[in-house]
Backbone as CSV, one residue per row, in Angstrom:
resi,resn,N_x,N_y,N_z,CA_x,CA_y,CA_z,C_x,C_y,C_z
1,MET,186.758,-35.814,27.421,188.157,-36.310,27.036,187.862,-37.528,26.020
2,ARG,188.865,-37.722,25.398,189.005,-38.577,24.347,189.139,-40.180,25.000
3,ASN,188.640,-41.021,24.495,188.691,-42.503,25.085,189.949,-43.216,24.324
4,LEU,190.234,-44.272,24.915,191.210,-45.278,24.822,191.494,-45.425,23.211
5,TYR,190.401,-45.733,22.657,190.480,-46.025,20.976,190.874,-44.810,20.198
6,ASP,190.219,-43.516,20.649,190.409,-42.450,19.821,191.993,-42.069,19.957
7,ARG,192.438,-42.237,21.287,193.954,-41.827,21.328,194.736,-42.710,20.671
8,ILE,194.372,-44.085,20.716,195.310,-44.811,20.020,195.456,-44.686,18.614
9,MET,194.425,-44.221,17.970,194.520,-43.839,16.511,195.409,-42.662,16.253
10,SER,195.632,-41.915,17.275,196.777,-40.856,17.185,198.093,-41.377,17.508
11,ASN,198.169,-42.290,18.375,199.588,-42.721,18.814,199.401,-44.233,19.428
12,PRO,199.856,-45.290,18.939,199.559,-46.583,19.313,200.531,-46.777,20.402
13,ILE,201.375,-45.947,20.998,202.393,-46.398,21.957,201.765,-45.984,23.285
14,ILE,201.831,-46.800,24.174,201.375,-46.551,25.534,202.697,-46.291,26.598
15,ALA,202.814,-45.322,27.169,203.855,-45.227,28.263,203.466,-46.040,29.446
16,ALA,204.159,-46.934,29.825,204.175,-47.654,31.142,205.024,-47.077,32.323
17,ILE,204.681,-46.738,33.431,205.578,-46.322,34.468,205.609,-47.371,35.489
18,LYS,206.870,-47.955,35.572,207.232,-48.842,36.727,207.946,-48.307,37.644
19,ASP,208.440,-46.847,37.490,209.349,-46.250,38.375,208.775,-44.950,38.601
20,LEU,208.597,-44.364,39.721,208.185,-42.962,39.578,209.267,-41.837,39.057
21,ASP,210.340,-42.347,39.153,211.532,-41.642,38.431,211.153,-41.222,37.039
22,GLN,210.249,-42.089,36.407,210.056,-41.960,35.003,208.750,-40.929,34.850
23,LEU,208.080,-40.481,35.797,206.893,-39.613,35.721,207.098,-38.390,34.687
24,GLU,208.227,-37.700,35.170,208.459,-36.504,34.326,208.844,-36.609,32.954
25,ASP,209.690,-37.808,32.564,209.737,-38.226,31.289,208.493,-38.459,30.391
26,VAL,207.781,-39.263,31.258,206.300,-39.771,30.753,205.511,-38.455,30.295
27,LEU,205.395,-37.421,31.297,204.457,-36.487,31.117,204.952,-35.537,29.818
28,ASN,206.281,-35.635,29.658,206.865,-34.764,28.509,206.880,-35.615,27.144
29,SER,206.448,-36.825,27.340,206.694,-37.674,25.929,205.354,-37.455,25.166
30,PRO,205.477,-37.990,23.820,204.404,-37.839,22.871,203.307,-38.755,23.256
31,CYS,203.376,-39.756,24.255,202.467,-40.724,24.636,201.101,-40.161,25.142
32,GLU,199.932,-40.371,24.746,198.862,-39.789,25.391,198.118,-40.670,26.363
33,LEU,198.440,-41.979,26.327,198.109,-42.899,27.473,199.242,-43.507,28.256
34,ILE,198.839,-43.498,29.504,199.805,-43.887,30.508,199.369,-44.995,31.432
35,PHE,200.171,-45.954,31.509,199.679,-47.246,32.153,200.605,-47.052,33.635
36,LEU,199.866,-46.868,34.782,200.529,-46.786,35.883,200.954,-48.084,36.582
37,LEU,202.180,-48.645,36.586,202.291,-49.858,37.293,202.868,-49.633,38.548
38,THR,203.032,-48.475,39.217,203.509,-48.179,40.477,202.775,-47.271,41.117
39,GLY,203.104,-46.994,42.464,202.226,-45.975,43.341,201.789,-46.645,44.472
40,ASN,201.239,-45.721,45.453,200.853,-46.220,46.598,199.693,-45.306,47.037
41,ILE,199.012,-45.798,48.343,197.949,-44.943,48.835,198.252,-43.584,48.984
42,PHE,199.338,-43.152,49.344,199.726,-41.850,49.414,200.183,-40.893,48.505
43,ASN,200.583,-41.419,47.328,200.940,-40.782,46.216,200.056,-40.760,45.001
44,LEU,199.168,-41.675,45.013,198.175,-41.934,43.751,197.570,-40.844,43.234
45,LYS,196.864,-40.103,44.198,195.973,-38.833,43.863,197.053,-37.724,43.192
46,GLU,198.335,-37.679,43.519,199.086,-36.525,43.251,199.435,-37.115,41.578
47,ILE,199.788,-38.226,41.707,200.371,-38.664,40.253,199.166,-38.488,39.204
48,ALA,197.871,-38.998,39.656,196.863,-38.856,38.732,196.377,-37.335,38.410
49,ASN,196.663,-36.499,39.310,196.325,-35.034,38.997,197.522,-34.559,38.075
50,ARG,198.825,-34.991,38.217,199.743,-34.564,37.322,199.480,-35.044,36.036
51,ILE,199.086,-36.225,35.937,198.961,-36.853,34.424,197.674,-36.088,33.837
52,LYS,196.562,-35.908,34.628,195.365,-35.165,33.997,195.691,-33.828,33.600
53,GLN,196.520,-33.282,34.266,196.952,-31.547,34.082,197.651,-31.592,32.815
54,LYS,198.403,-32.673,32.374,199.001,-32.743,30.985,197.983,-33.295,29.895
55,GLY,196.732,-33.475,30.251,195.777,-33.990,29.243,195.974,-35.484,28.796
56,LYS,196.710,-36.163,29.626,196.998,-37.612,29.175,195.931,-38.351,29.733
57,SER,195.732,-39.708,29.328,194.883,-40.582,29.893,195.548,-41.543,30.846
58,LEU,194.814,-41.801,31.947,195.514,-42.820,33.098,194.834,-43.947,33.364
59,TYR,195.418,-45.190,33.334,194.972,-46.597,33.307,195.994,-47.065,34.497
60,ILE,195.262,-47.302,35.613,195.875,-47.770,36.707,195.925,-49.230,36.931
61,ALA,197.035,-49.945,37.050,197.284,-51.498,37.290,196.901,-51.623,38.840
62,ILE,195.719,-51.854,38.985,195.137,-51.871,40.432,195.963,-53.063,41.252
63,ASP,196.296,-54.025,40.756,197.064,-55.203,41.343,198.644,-54.701,41.948
64,LEU,199.173,-53.726,41.271,200.428,-53.271,41.594,200.704,-51.851,42.514
65,ILE,199.361,-51.607,42.920,199.429,-50.210,43.672,199.503,-50.739,45.356
66,ASP,200.492,-50.146,45.955,200.628,-50.522,47.340,199.727,-49.844,48.261
67,GLY,199.322,-50.539,49.213,198.494,-49.949,50.460,197.176,-49.941,50.139
68,PHE,196.564,-50.311,48.926,195.053,-50.481,48.759,194.810,-51.995,48.678
69,SER,193.741,-52.365,49.405,193.413,-53.901,49.337,192.910,-54.079,48.018
70,LYS,193.028,-55.119,47.524,192.740,-55.559,46.168,191.311,-56.207,46.197
71,ASP,190.530,-55.506,46.619,188.971,-56.044,46.760,187.956,-54.976,46.388
72,THR,186.814,-54.993,46.830,185.695,-54.239,46.406,185.962,-52.784,46.771
73,TRP,186.540,-52.465,48.115,186.642,-51.324,48.822,187.810,-50.561,48.341
74,GLY,189.035,-51.161,47.994,189.959,-50.452,47.422,189.849,-49.940,45.891
75,LEU,189.200,-51.023,45.087,188.850,-50.758,43.777,187.951,-49.314,43.582
76,GLU,186.839,-49.553,44.653,185.866,-48.637,44.456,186.449,-47.334,44.968
77,TYR,187.321,-47.172,45.813,187.765,-45.931,46.294,188.678,-45.285,45.172
78,ILE,189.301,-46.073,44.406,190.380,-45.746,43.157,189.436,-45.098,42.061
79,ILE,188.493,-45.860,41.881,187.498,-45.332,40.584,186.914,-44.041,40.986
80,LYS,186.166,-44.091,42.231,185.517,-42.911,42.711,186.208,-41.635,43.090
81,ASN,187.487,-41.912,43.556,188.276,-40.896,44.128,189.424,-40.270,43.377
82,ILE,189.911,-41.317,42.557,191.196,-41.004,41.804,190.774,-40.586,40.292
83,HIS,189.761,-41.242,39.895,188.997,-41.014,38.737,189.895,-41.384,37.392
84,PRO,190.444,-42.624,37.334,191.456,-42.873,36.270,190.478,-43.125,35.031
85,ASP,190.942,-43.177,33.931,190.448,-43.306,32.739,190.026,-44.997,32.593
86,GLY,190.879,-45.810,33.381,190.648,-47.239,33.333,191.360,-48.008,34.355
87,ILE,190.997,-49.097,34.500,191.532,-50.056,35.523,192.146,-51.374,34.821
88,ILE,193.382,-51.716,34.985,194.136,-52.806,34.544,194.389,-53.862,35.681
89,THR,193.790,-54.909,35.413,193.918,-56.091,36.353,194.082,-57.421,35.788
90,ALA,194.776,-58.298,36.543,194.938,-59.514,36.159,193.841,-60.526,36.845
91,LYS,192.873,-59.804,37.980,191.755,-60.765,38.412,190.542,-60.452,37.897
92,GLU,190.055,-61.571,37.554,188.715,-61.829,36.902,187.639,-60.929,37.700
93,ASN,187.492,-61.159,39.051,186.572,-60.682,40.010,186.720,-59.186,39.799
94,LEU,187.984,-58.419,39.606,188.289,-57.163,39.880,187.828,-56.566,38.223
95,VAL,187.770,-57.236,37.277,187.422,-56.762,36.142,185.912,-56.777,36.141
96,LYS,185.124,-57.577,36.626,183.611,-57.738,36.504,183.346,-56.348,37.518
97,LEU,183.929,-56.280,38.662,183.471,-55.212,39.548,183.831,-53.915,38.949
98,SER,185.069,-53.896,38.238,185.343,-52.462,37.620,184.204,-52.042,36.531
99,LYS,183.841,-53.050,35.928,182.887,-52.899,34.668,181.614,-52.424,35.439
100,ASP,180.988,-53.081,36.577,179.932,-52.710,37.337,179.917,-51.303,37.959
101,LEU,181.316,-50.890,38.342,181.232,-49.658,38.842,181.371,-48.500,37.743
102,GLY,181.381,-48.926,36.215,181.495,-48.144,35.282,182.771,-47.878,34.641
103,ALA,183.706,-48.389,34.997,185.171,-48.337,34.713,185.468,-48.823,33.362
104,PHE,186.339,-48.412,32.645,186.897,-48.896,31.486,187.813,-50.066,31.945
105,THR,187.640,-51.361,31.540,188.566,-52.442,31.984,189.548,-53.035,31.142
106,ILE,190.751,-53.260,31.500,191.728,-54.084,30.591,192.137,-55.147,31.534
107,LEU,192.088,-56.354,30.952,192.268,-57.599,31.586,193.814,-57.879,31.286
108,ARG,194.678,-57.849,32.301,196.076,-58.202,32.131,196.304,-59.987,32.044
109,LEU,196.955,-60.324,30.939,196.977,-61.614,30.890,198.690,-61.979,30.778
110,TYR,199.287,-62.889,31.502,200.511,-63.442,31.436,200.435,-64.852,30.555
111,ILE,201.072,-64.633,29.694,200.846,-65.990,28.743,202.332,-66.742,28.831
112,THR,202.336,-67.904,29.485,203.709,-68.503,29.645,203.677,-69.824,28.930
113,ASP,202.516,-70.343,28.579,202.737,-71.689,27.936,201.310,-71.754,27.255
114,SER,200.912,-72.955,26.590,199.685,-73.277,25.979,198.422,-73.237,26.872
115,LYS,198.891,-73.837,28.347,197.672,-73.927,29.372,197.328,-72.462,29.538
116,THR,198.137,-71.565,29.970,197.764,-70.183,30.223,197.203,-69.337,29.194
117,LEU,197.357,-69.805,27.776,196.897,-69.224,26.494,195.308,-69.597,26.772
118,GLU,195.224,-70.931,26.711,193.648,-71.381,26.798,192.966,-71.048,28.018
119,SER,193.383,-71.051,29.014,192.714,-70.366,30.291,192.373,-68.885,30.255
120,GLY,193.441,-68.219,29.734,193.321,-66.753,29.422,192.147,-66.526,28.270
121,ILE,192.202,-67.236,27.216,190.997,-67.051,26.352,189.726,-67.182,26.984
122,MET,189.619,-68.294,27.850,188.450,-68.525,28.594,187.855,-67.358,29.595
123,SER,188.991,-66.918,30.099,188.839,-65.808,30.994,188.265,-64.667,30.428
124,ILE,188.933,-64.247,29.099,188.425,-63.066,28.379,186.814,-63.352,27.917
125,LYS,186.683,-64.421,27.584,185.412,-64.815,26.989,184.084,-64.620,28.327
126,SER,184.617,-65.103,29.470,183.790,-65.087,30.540,183.568,-63.638,31.307
127,THR,184.505,-62.586,31.144,184.717,-61.410,31.684,184.347,-60.302,30.671
128,ARG,184.687,-60.541,29.560,184.412,-59.536,28.596,184.974,-58.161,28.769
129,PRO,186.297,-58.008,29.146,186.731,-56.978,29.340,186.716,-55.924,28.206
130,HIS,186.962,-54.541,28.529,187.079,-53.609,27.012,188.212,-53.900,26.330
131,ALA,189.408,-54.340,26.796,190.693,-54.638,26.166,191.470,-55.816,26.940
132,VAL,192.343,-56.278,26.382,192.999,-57.199,27.034,194.592,-56.842,26.835
133,GLU,195.613,-56.872,27.876,196.844,-56.704,27.800,197.528,-57.876,27.830
134,ILE,198.184,-58.254,26.809,199.095,-59.555,26.805,200.496,-59.411,26.895
135,LEU,201.166,-59.982,27.900,202.406,-60.242,28.329,203.126,-61.605,28.036
136,PRO,203.986,-61.533,27.600,205.106,-60.750,26.950,204.179,-60.567,25.560
137,GLY,204.463,-59.023,25.072,203.863,-58.768,23.948,204.626,-59.073,22.548
138,ILE,205.557,-59.790,22.612,206.261,-60.029,21.326,206.088,-61.378,20.898
139,MET,204.899,-61.870,20.830,204.406,-63.202,20.428,203.370,-62.908,19.394
140,PRO,203.591,-62.524,18.248,202.616,-62.133,17.101,201.612,-63.326,16.946
141,LYS,202.150,-64.618,17.131,201.056,-65.798,16.905,199.967,-65.729,17.872
142,VAL,200.410,-65.473,19.192,199.455,-65.532,20.350,198.588,-64.421,20.284
143,ILE,199.077,-62.995,19.875,198.204,-62.053,19.753,197.067,-62.366,18.844
144,GLU,197.484,-62.753,17.548,196.457,-63.306,16.567,195.546,-64.278,17.054
145,ARG,195.968,-65.308,17.794,195.139,-66.332,18.420,193.990,-65.804,19.348
146,VAL,194.586,-64.863,20.221,193.743,-64.312,21.400,192.570,-63.508,20.725
147,TYR,193.085,-62.595,19.842,192.197,-61.820,19.082,190.949,-62.542,18.221
148,ARG,191.522,-63.353,17.451,190.577,-64.226,16.701,189.575,-64.956,17.545
149,SER,190.052,-65.431,18.671,189.253,-66.327,19.687,188.168,-65.455,20.488
150,THR,188.461,-64.134,20.664,187.865,-63.540,21.564,187.145,-62.017,21.016
151,ASN,187.635,-61.407,19.878,187.282,-60.329,19.158,187.321,-59.221,20.262
152,ILE,188.216,-59.133,21.213,188.378,-58.147,22.062,189.868,-57.490,21.819
153,PRO,189.760,-56.313,21.654,191.123,-55.442,21.421,192.400,-55.849,22.099
154,ILE,193.449,-55.934,21.717,194.656,-56.518,22.425,195.737,-55.327,22.403
155,ILE,196.328,-55.279,23.601,197.522,-54.314,23.826,198.713,-55.305,24.131
156,ALA,199.522,-55.262,23.406,200.817,-55.929,23.516,201.910,-55.056,24.854
157,SER,202.458,-55.974,25.525,203.124,-55.196,26.658,204.097,-56.430,26.866
158,GLY,205.292,-55.788,27.462,206.321,-56.710,28.039,207.375,-56.882,26.986
159,LEU,208.521,-56.703,27.275,209.784,-57.128,26.383,209.647,-56.632,24.837
160,ILE,209.069,-55.435,24.932,209.044,-54.790,23.671,210.386,-53.932,23.841
161,MET,211.249,-54.393,22.753,212.588,-53.663,22.942,212.975,-52.690,21.808
162,ASP,212.329,-52.908,20.591,212.800,-51.761,19.608,211.537,-51.678,18.511
163,GLU,211.749,-50.902,17.591,210.621,-50.723,16.617,210.280,-51.927,15.979
164,GLU,211.260,-52.834,15.575,210.652,-54.054,14.976,209.662,-54.780,15.860
165,ASP,209.895,-54.797,17.435,208.661,-55.321,18.180,207.503,-54.788,17.999
166,VAL,207.548,-53.463,18.018,206.373,-52.648,17.948,205.428,-52.745,16.674
167,VAL,206.276,-53.077,15.498,205.595,-53.169,14.204,205.172,-54.670,14.308
168,ASN,205.964,-55.535,14.672,205.284,-57.021,14.754,204.077,-57.197,15.488
169,SER,203.930,-56.345,16.555,202.857,-56.484,17.500,201.617,-55.942,16.960
170,LEU,201.754,-54.912,16.391,200.657,-54.045,15.606,200.166,-54.743,14.403
171,ASN,201.191,-55.372,13.561,200.740,-55.959,12.500,200.054,-57.390,12.692
172,SER,200.385,-57.793,13.826,199.681,-59.233,14.328,198.271,-59.048,14.875
173,GLY,197.925,-57.828,15.007,196.549,-57.481,15.428,196.445,-56.663,16.677
174,ALA,197.365,-56.458,17.416,197.610,-55.553,18.703,196.986,-54.289,18.181
175,ILE,196.121,-53.584,18.873,195.785,-51.997,18.610,196.703,-51.089,19.192
176,ALA,197.621,-51.536,20.158,198.576,-50.564,20.826,199.615,-51.539,21.352
177,VAL,200.796,-50.830,21.682,201.865,-51.259,22.312,202.260,-50.620,23.766
178,SER,202.293,-51.264,24.716,202.705,-50.614,26.121,204.128,-50.970,26.465
179,SER,204.809,-49.924,26.745,206.255,-50.196,27.298,206.733,-49.029,28.243
180,SER,207.557,-49.533,29.132,208.284,-48.579,30.108,209.739,-48.288,29.441
181,ASN,209.824,-48.667,28.123,211.298,-48.188,27.527,211.130,-46.864,26.972
182,LYS,211.701,-45.811,27.530,211.658,-44.550,27.089,211.839,-44.451,25.668
183,ASP,212.841,-45.301,24.983,213.098,-45.199,23.512,211.821,-45.472,22.665
184,ILE,210.967,-46.436,22.960,209.831,-46.926,22.595,208.783,-45.821,22.451
185,TRP,208.750,-44.936,23.252,207.624,-43.801,23.376,207.881,-42.962,22.278
186,TYR,209.056,-42.737,21.820,209.160,-41.688,20.596,209.144,-42.597,19.230
187,ILE,208.750,-43.733,19.121,208.769,-44.346,17.805,207.606,-43.845,16.947
C-alpha cells in the first residue's frame, strides 16, 4: 500500500471524519487519505475495514476514539488489531509509543498563542513524529515557522473553509490539508 507521502503527491486533500454520517461520502470522495476523528471500541474495526476495502489510507486520532484507554494497551490494541496506516495524537508519550510499535505517527498541535507555538516546536523536536498536524490550519506564518524550526512535514487542519485557505496553507509549506468540509474534498 502506498504511504502518506505518495498519496499526498496524488491529492493533498485529506478527508477528516468527525461524524460517522460522513463515512459514505468520504468513501466515495476523491480523497485517498482519511483522518478518523470519531468512533468507538465497538465500531472501529468495521469502519477500518470499509475504508481499507475502498483502497484508502486510514489514520486514527487515538485521543478522540471512545472506549479505548489512551495508554499503552489501548494504543497497542489499535495498532495490532485495527491496522491503521497511522496514529494521530496530541500526546507526546503516545507519539513515542506509536513509533516504538512501528506505526506512522502524526503529532496533533493546537496552536493558540506564542507560548503553545514554542512548546509545540519543542515537542516536535523531542518526539520527532513522521508528520505534524497544525490546528487551526489557516495560519501560514505559523506553518512556515514550525516547518523551518523542525523540518518535519506539516498538515494544516481546522477552519479550512475554501480553496483560498487550501492554497495559502499549501503555499506556506504544508504538504497537505485535512478538512471535514465535504466541499474541500473536491478541490
